Steps between C-alpha positions, in 0.01 A plus 500: 500500500347385837130436497269549795335170610121507478212257491466297180851576379661209325845423643768240450705315761827328401399174664115492526429654165219738393232608740256776595526733795201448730597719794747783571610638830785735594728200566335189348391412141263201455517319162281231349726303262347319205700185561465494879164448670616677818533872554847620568615810693813694433679768705520815290850576619627153394277371219624459143167542322492674165237590248451303185702765325789440745461822702568460877244593756557804715636432850316595815573856618779511757376531857538852631728550798317542827449861595723612777334574829517867586740570776361538848607693800618171658824526303569847631388443858708307742317208649374558849629280778262240613355551843641242735241261623426494866638211697260207493301443808680267734348159551269477792698418811364192671399595853692321774283281719625547856275219624680255271839609638373457854362158416833385354689631803262313734547177302880525528475575869257222599678209338402236244159423657385861454391444140262224603358721776448797269340282231263349760407852623412602141325176411751422228738227407860553604632541149234768422711758687735510197228683308533792746870532423447462126235773486703727732209565737256329733148467340237721655288211625797354696644819646302493823595135567867566425508810719333314788750215473795743505365674811466166684863411585406164657263384227471123497428277206127432463365165400445455131765609257772560765776248533458265792743508790767242467466211746805294581472174331483185707823311513500213262516158666824318468488250213435148619801277471457212263462165679812290493482183305562182696638217300341172599711196436338247280419172676730214420358255257395171661722208429410306196321175578677183430335347203769245436372187687818312439700760702247491783511119515877505489507742796269265696717196417224313311548287194292565189384203303218406265200285591175388348189614684152368455290781355158340485476305183860565391845506643691827503876526518614777736812613678507436872740582785603219728576607858821371655 
């Protein structure tokens, strides 16, 4: 016969042996086994604990089904159609700057030098005019200068940031011709001196012989030429 679990009840587990129930909850039973120093917890729906007499422990009461929510009038009443939202507000329309259009028209009409003239009239660099086009309007602190430049049809470029008038470049001098090289003939080598005495004497018709000449304390034998 099933026994209700309670504190101090001696129970037996098939694996961990005999123990004492130390805590009971609707779903958990805590047991202190004699042969195990740690407390063990068992789910009441799944545990196999029995009493020492072999009686099983009672299971946890089955959970009651959730109570049904009472019907409401929402089931009987057709849902009302949602009210259509109003159209979102259109994005703010960027105002058109007529002065910018007039400025661009004047730049196209007055040629490539007009940008330099307008930039000089506004005290700006030439490339700064791109900021006007990017922003879509002429800044407030430049509007008077731009309007005055547009109203002056013969505005000239002021000194400063404006591009200088092109001056015809001076003609480049003709390149100087390279001097022609004059080849100078090398002087003829002088004739080699006659060093052969015998040939000179033979040309003169002299006879070469040997003679002893008094050379102070000694006599010296030399070659002499005898005239014809």
